N, CA, C and O atoms as a CHARMM CRD file, in Angstrom:
* protein
*
  200
    1    1 UNK  N      7.34700  -8.97800  -9.07600 PROA 1      0.00000
    2    1 UNK  CA     7.55400  -7.53300  -9.16200 PROA 1      0.00000
    3    1 UNK  C      8.52900  -7.06800  -8.08300 PROA 1      0.00000
    4    1 UNK  O      9.43700  -6.28300  -8.35700 PROA 1      0.00000
    5    2 UNK  N      8.33900  -7.55100  -6.86500 PROA 2      0.00000
    6    2 UNK  CA     9.19700  -7.13000  -5.75700 PROA 2      0.00000
    7    2 UNK  C     10.63500  -7.60600  -5.95800 PROA 2      0.00000
    8    2 UNK  O     11.57900  -6.88000  -5.64700 PROA 2      0.00000
    9    3 UNK  N     10.80400  -8.80600  -6.47000 PROA 3      0.00000
   10    3 UNK  CA    12.14600  -9.35700  -6.65300 PROA 3      0.00000
   11    3 UNK  C     12.96800  -8.53000  -7.63900 PROA 3      0.00000
   12    3 UNK  O     14.19200  -8.46000  -7.52700 PROA 3      0.00000
   13    4 UNK  N     12.29700  -7.90800  -8.59800 PROA 4      0.00000
   14    4 UNK  CA    12.98700  -7.13400  -9.62900 PROA 4      0.00000
   15    4 UNK  C     13.12800  -5.65600  -9.27700 PROA 4      0.00000
   16    4 UNK  O     13.80500  -4.91300  -9.98800 PROA 4      0.00000
   17    5 UNK  N     12.50700  -5.23200  -8.20800 PROA 5      0.00000
   18    5 UNK  CA    12.45900  -3.80900  -7.86900 PROA 5      0.00000
   19    5 UNK  C     13.77800  -3.30900  -7.29900 PROA 5      0.00000
   20    5 UNK  O     14.41200  -3.97800  -6.48200 PROA 5      0.00000
   21    6 UNK  N     14.18100  -2.12400  -7.74000 PROA 6      0.00000
   22    6 UNK  CA    15.35300  -1.47600  -7.15500 PROA 6      0.00000
   23    6 UNK  C     14.98600  -0.84800  -5.81500 PROA 6      0.00000
   24    6 UNK  O     15.72300  -0.97900  -4.83800 PROA 6      0.00000
   25    7 UNK  N     13.84300  -0.16600  -5.77500 PROA 7      0.00000
   26    7 UNK  CA    13.36100   0.48400  -4.55400 PROA 7      0.00000
   27    7 UNK  C     12.21800  -0.35800  -3.99600 PROA 7      0.00000
   28    7 UNK  O     11.05300  -0.15000  -4.33500 PROA 7      0.00000
   29    8 UNK  N     12.56500  -1.30300  -3.14300 PROA 8      0.00000
   30    8 UNK  CA    11.57800  -2.24300  -2.61800 PROA 8      0.00000
   31    8 UNK  C     10.52000  -1.55800  -1.76000 PROA 8      0.00000
   32    8 UNK  O      9.36200  -1.97500  -1.76300 PROA 8      0.00000
   33    9 UNK  N     10.89500  -0.52600  -1.03200 PROA 9      0.00000
   34    9 UNK  CA     9.91900   0.19300  -0.21400 PROA 9      0.00000
   35    9 UNK  C      8.86900   0.85500  -1.10100 PROA 9      0.00000
   36    9 UNK  O      7.67300   0.73700  -0.83500 PROA 9      0.00000
   37   10 UNK  N      9.29700   1.54100  -2.13900 PROA 10     0.00000
   38   10 UNK  CA     8.35500   2.20600  -3.04400 PROA 10     0.00000
   39   10 UNK  C      7.49100   1.18300  -3.76800 PROA 10     0.00000
   40   10 UNK  O      6.29600   1.40800  -3.96100 PROA 10     0.00000
   41   11 UNK  N      8.07100   0.08200  -4.16500 PROA 11     0.00000
   42   11 UNK  CA     7.30200  -0.96600  -4.83000 PROA 11     0.00000
   43   11 UNK  C      6.25900  -1.54900  -3.88600 PROA 11     0.00000
   44   11 UNK  O      5.13100  -1.81800  -4.29900 PROA 11     0.00000
   45   12 UNK  N      6.62000  -1.74500  -2.63400 PROA 12     0.00000
   46   12 UNK  CA     5.66600  -2.23100  -1.63900 PROA 12     0.00000
   47   12 UNK  C      4.51700  -1.26100  -1.44100 PROA 12     0.00000
   48   12 UNK  O      3.36500  -1.67200  -1.30200 PROA 12     0.00000
   49   13 UNK  N      4.82800   0.02500  -1.42900 PROA 13     0.00000
   50   13 UNK  CA     3.79600   1.05900  -1.31300 PROA 13     0.00000
   51   13 UNK  C      2.85000   0.99000  -2.50600 PROA 13     0.00000
   52   13 UNK  O      1.63200   1.06400  -2.34100 PROA 13     0.00000
   53   14 UNK  N      3.40200   0.85000  -3.69200 PROA 14     0.00000
   54   14 UNK  CA     2.58400   0.77500  -4.90400 PROA 14     0.00000
   55   14 UNK  C      1.69500  -0.46300  -4.90000 PROA 14     0.00000
   56   14 UNK  O      0.52500  -0.38500  -5.27500 PROA 14     0.00000
   57   15 UNK  N      2.23400  -1.59900  -4.48300 PROA 15     0.00000
   58   15 UNK  CA     1.45100  -2.83500  -4.42400 PROA 15     0.00000
   59   15 UNK  C      0.29800  -2.68100  -3.43600 PROA 15     0.00000
   60   15 UNK  O     -0.84300  -3.02300  -3.74800 PROA 15     0.00000
   61   16 UNK  N      0.59600  -2.17000  -2.25300 PROA 16     0.00000
   62   16 UNK  CA    -0.44200  -1.98000  -1.23900 PROA 16     0.00000
   63   16 UNK  C     -1.50900  -1.00600  -1.72800 PROA 16     0.00000
   64   16 UNK  O     -2.70200  -1.25100  -1.54700 PROA 16     0.00000
   65   17 UNK  N     -1.09000   0.08800  -2.34100 PROA 17     0.00000
   66   17 UNK  CA    -2.04200   1.08500  -2.83900 PROA 17     0.00000
   67   17 UNK  C     -2.93800   0.49400  -3.92000 PROA 17     0.00000
   68   17 UNK  O     -4.14200   0.75100  -3.93900 PROA 17     0.00000
   69   18 UNK  N     -2.36600  -0.28400  -4.80700 PROA 18     0.00000
   70   18 UNK  CA    -3.16200  -0.90600  -5.86400 PROA 18     0.00000
   71   18 UNK  C     -4.17800  -1.88700  -5.29200 PROA 18     0.00000
   72   18 UNK  O     -5.31400  -1.94300  -5.76100 PROA 18     0.00000
   73   19 UNK  N     -3.78500  -2.65300  -4.29100 PROA 19     0.00000
   74   19 UNK  CA    -4.72400  -3.57300  -3.63900 PROA 19     0.00000
   75   19 UNK  C     -5.87700  -2.81100  -2.99700 PROA 19     0.00000
   76   19 UNK  O     -7.03700  -3.20700  -3.11900 PROA 19     0.00000
   77   20 UNK  N     -5.55700  -1.72800  -2.31900 PROA 20     0.00000
   78   20 UNK  CA    -6.60200  -0.91700  -1.68800 PROA 20     0.00000
   79   20 UNK  C     -7.55000  -0.36100  -2.74700 PROA 20     0.00000
   80   20 UNK  O     -8.76800  -0.39300  -2.56900 PROA 20     0.00000
   81   21 UNK  N     -7.00000   0.14600  -3.84100 PROA 21     0.00000
   82   21 UNK  CA    -7.83700   0.69400  -4.91300 PROA 21     0.00000
   83   21 UNK  C     -8.78400  -0.36100  -5.47300 PROA 21     0.00000
   84   21 UNK  O     -9.95500  -0.08100  -5.72900 PROA 21     0.00000
   85   22 UNK  N     -8.26800  -1.58100  -5.66300 PROA 22     0.00000
   86   22 UNK  CA    -9.07500  -2.65600  -6.22600 PROA 22     0.00000
   87   22 UNK  C    -10.15900  -3.12800  -5.26400 PROA 22     0.00000
   88   22 UNK  O    -11.23500  -3.53700  -5.70100 PROA 22     0.00000
   89   23 UNK  N     -9.89300  -3.07700  -3.97100 PROA 23     0.00000
   90   23 UNK  CA   -10.81400  -3.63200  -2.98100 PROA 23     0.00000
   91   23 UNK  C    -11.76800  -2.62200  -2.35900 PROA 23     0.00000
   92   23 UNK  O    -12.76000  -3.02000  -1.74900 PROA 23     0.00000
   93   24 UNK  N    -11.50000  -1.33500  -2.49600 PROA 24     0.00000
   94   24 UNK  CA   -12.26100  -0.35400  -1.71800 PROA 24     0.00000
   95   24 UNK  C    -13.74400  -0.30200  -2.05200 PROA 24     0.00000
   96   24 UNK  O    -14.53900   0.10300  -1.20400 PROA 24     0.00000
   97   25 UNK  N    -14.14100  -0.69400  -3.24600 PROA 25     0.00000
   98   25 UNK  CA   -15.56200  -0.71700  -3.57700 PROA 25     0.00000
   99   25 UNK  C    -16.25300  -1.98800  -3.09200 PROA 25     0.00000
  100   25 UNK  O    -17.48100  -2.07400  -3.12100 PROA 25     0.00000
  101   26 UNK  N    -15.48600  -2.96100  -2.65400 PROA 26     0.00000
  102   26 UNK  CA   -16.04600  -4.23300  -2.20300 PROA 26     0.00000
  103   26 UNK  C    -16.11700  -4.36000  -0.68600 PROA 26     0.00000
  104   26 UNK  O    -16.70400  -5.31600  -0.17900 PROA 26     0.00000
  105   27 UNK  N    -15.53700  -3.42500   0.04200 PROA 27     0.00000
  106   27 UNK  CA   -15.53100  -3.53500   1.50100 PROA 27     0.00000
  107   27 UNK  C    -15.70000  -2.15200   2.12900 PROA 27     0.00000
  108   27 UNK  O    -15.66100  -1.13100   1.44100 PROA 27     0.00000
  109   28 UNK  N    -15.88400  -2.14200   3.42500 PROA 28     0.00000
  110   28 UNK  CA   -16.16100  -0.89300   4.13500 PROA 28     0.00000
  111   28 UNK  C    -14.91300  -0.23600   4.71200 PROA 28     0.00000
  112   28 UNK  O    -15.01200   0.78900   5.38600 PROA 28     0.00000
  113   29 UNK  N    -13.76400  -0.79800   4.46200 PROA 29     0.00000
  114   29 UNK  CA   -12.53800  -0.20500   4.97700 PROA 29     0.00000
  115   29 UNK  C    -11.36600  -1.15500   4.81400 PROA 29     0.00000
  116   29 UNK  O    -11.52100  -2.28800   4.36000 PROA 29     0.00000
  117   30 UNK  N    -10.21300  -0.68300   5.18500 PROA 30     0.00000
  118   30 UNK  CA    -9.01000  -1.51000   5.13500 PROA 30     0.00000
  119   30 UNK  C     -8.30000  -1.41900   6.47800 PROA 30     0.00000
  120   30 UNK  O     -8.38900  -0.41200   7.18000 PROA 30     0.00000
  121   31 UNK  N     -7.61000  -2.46500   6.81100 PROA 31     0.00000
  122   31 UNK  CA    -6.80500  -2.50600   8.03300 PROA 31     0.00000
  123   31 UNK  C     -5.36800  -2.72000   7.57600 PROA 31     0.00000
  124   31 UNK  O     -5.02400  -3.78000   7.05400 PROA 31     0.00000
  125   32 UNK  N     -4.55300  -1.72800   7.77000 PROA 32     0.00000
  126   32 UNK  CA    -3.15900  -1.80000   7.33500 PROA 32     0.00000
  127   32 UNK  C     -2.29300  -2.15300   8.53000 PROA 32     0.00000
  128   32 UNK  O     -2.24600  -1.41600   9.51500 PROA 32     0.00000
  129   33 UNK  N     -1.61300  -3.27700   8.43700 PROA 33     0.00000
  130   33 UNK  CA    -0.68200  -3.69300   9.48800 PROA 33     0.00000
  131   33 UNK  C      0.73000  -3.50900   8.93600 PROA 33     0.00000
  132   33 UNK  O      1.24900  -4.36700   8.22300 PROA 33     0.00000
  133   34 UNK  N      1.32200  -2.40800   9.26900 PROA 34     0.00000
  134   34 UNK  CA     2.63900  -2.04500   8.74300 PROA 34     0.00000
  135   34 UNK  C      3.69300  -2.23800   9.82800 PROA 34     0.00000
  136   34 UNK  O      4.36200  -1.28800  10.23300 PROA 34     0.00000
  137   35 UNK  N      3.82900  -3.44400  10.28200 PROA 35     0.00000
  138   35 UNK  CA     4.73100  -3.73900  11.39700 PROA 35     0.00000
  139   35 UNK  C      6.15700  -3.32200  11.02900 PROA 35     0.00000
  140   35 UNK  O      6.77600  -3.89000  10.12900 PROA 35     0.00000
  141   36 UNK  N      6.65400  -2.33300  11.73800 PROA 36     0.00000
  142   36 UNK  CA     7.99300  -1.82000  11.48100 PROA 36     0.00000
  143   36 UNK  C      8.05900  -0.80800  10.34600 PROA 36     0.00000
  144   36 UNK  O      9.11200  -0.21600  10.10700 PROA 36     0.00000
  145   37 UNK  N      6.95900  -0.60300   9.65100 PROA 37     0.00000
  146   37 UNK  CA     6.92400   0.32000   8.51100 PROA 37     0.00000
  147   37 UNK  C      5.85000   1.37800   8.71000 PROA 37     0.00000
  148   37 UNK  O      5.31100   1.90400   7.73700 PROA 37     0.00000
  149   38 UNK  N      5.53900   1.69100   9.95000 PROA 38     0.00000
  150   38 UNK  CA     4.46300   2.62200  10.24800 PROA 38     0.00000
  151   38 UNK  C      4.61900   3.96100   9.53900 PROA 38     0.00000
  152   38 UNK  O      3.62300   4.59700   9.19400 PROA 38     0.00000
  153   39 UNK  N      5.83600   4.39100   9.32200 PROA 39     0.00000
  154   39 UNK  CA     6.08200   5.68000   8.66200 PROA 39     0.00000
  155   39 UNK  C      5.67600   5.66300   7.18900 PROA 39     0.00000
  156   39 UNK  O      5.53000   6.71900   6.57400 PROA 39     0.00000
  157   40 UNK  N      5.49600   4.48200   6.62900 PROA 40     0.00000
  158   40 UNK  CA     5.11100   4.36000   5.21500 PROA 40     0.00000
  159   40 UNK  C      3.60000   4.41700   5.00500 PROA 40     0.00000
  160   40 UNK  O      3.14300   4.57600   3.87300 PROA 40     0.00000
  161   41 UNK  N      2.81700   4.28900   6.07800 PROA 41     0.00000
  162   41 UNK  CA     1.35700   4.25300   5.95200 PROA 41     0.00000
  163   41 UNK  C      0.80500   5.49700   5.25600 PROA 41     0.00000
  164   41 UNK  O     -0.03700   5.34700   4.37000 PROA 41     0.00000
  165   42 UNK  N      1.22600   6.71400   5.60100 PROA 42     0.00000
  166   42 UNK  CA     0.69800   7.88100   4.87600 PROA 42     0.00000
  167   42 UNK  C      0.95600   7.81700   3.36900 PROA 42     0.00000
  168   42 UNK  O      0.10900   8.23700   2.58100 PROA 42     0.00000
  169   43 UNK  N      2.09900   7.30400   2.96900 PROA 43     0.00000
  170   43 UNK  CA     2.40700   7.18900   1.54200 PROA 43     0.00000
  171   43 UNK  C      1.48300   6.17800   0.86900 PROA 43     0.00000
  172   43 UNK  O      1.05400   6.39000  -0.26500 PROA 43     0.00000
  173   44 UNK  N      1.17500   5.09000   1.55600 PROA 44     0.00000
  174   44 UNK  CA     0.25000   4.08500   1.01600 PROA 44     0.00000
  175   44 UNK  C     -1.12900   4.70700   0.83600 PROA 44     0.00000
  176   44 UNK  O     -1.74800   4.56000  -0.21800 PROA 44     0.00000
  177   45 UNK  N     -1.60700   5.39800   1.85700 PROA 45     0.00000
  178   45 UNK  CA    -2.93300   6.01100   1.78800 PROA 45     0.00000
  179   45 UNK  C     -3.00300   7.07100   0.69500 PROA 45     0.00000
  180   45 UNK  O     -3.99700   7.15800  -0.02600 PROA 45     0.00000
  181   46 UNK  N     -1.96100   7.86700   0.57200 PROA 46     0.00000
  182   46 UNK  CA    -1.92900   8.89700  -0.47300 PROA 46     0.00000
  183   46 UNK  C     -1.92100   8.25900  -1.85700 PROA 46     0.00000
  184   46 UNK  O     -2.64800   8.69600  -2.74900 PROA 46     0.00000
  185   47 UNK  N     -1.10000   7.22800  -2.03700 PROA 47     0.00000
  186   47 UNK  CA    -1.02500   6.55300  -3.33100 PROA 47     0.00000
  187   47 UNK  C     -2.34100   5.86600  -3.68400 PROA 47     0.00000
  188   47 UNK  O     -2.66800   5.70500  -4.86000 PROA 47     0.00000
  189   48 UNK  N     -3.09500   5.46200  -2.66200 PROA 48     0.00000
  190   48 UNK  CA    -4.39100   4.81400  -2.88600 PROA 48     0.00000
  191   48 UNK  C     -5.50600   5.83200  -3.10100 PROA 48     0.00000
  192   48 UNK  O     -6.63800   5.45800  -3.40800 PROA 48     0.00000
  193   49 UNK  N     -5.19400   7.10400  -2.94200 PROA 49     0.00000
  194   49 UNK  CA    -6.18800   8.14800  -3.13800 PROA 49     0.00000
  195   49 UNK  C     -7.10600   8.33200  -1.95100 PROA 49     0.00000
  196   49 UNK  O     -8.23800   8.78900  -2.10600 PROA 49     0.00000
  197   50 UNK  N     -6.63500   7.98300  -0.77100 PROA 50     0.00000
  198   50 UNK  CA    -7.44600   8.12300   0.44500 PROA 50     0.00000
  199   50 UNK  C     -6.96700   9.29000   1.28000 PROA 50     0.00000
  200   50 UNK  O     -7.52900   9.56200   2.34100 PROA 50     0.00000
């Protein structure tokens, strides 16, 4: 998916958000390590519905 994406940042946000959505009922939280992409964390959380 990432290799074919025109907007790799947006695709990365979507992938991360989907993972969070899938895992949130199985765990008590998520730890996002956005090394160098800290400004994207709010977009990930919003896309994940958090």
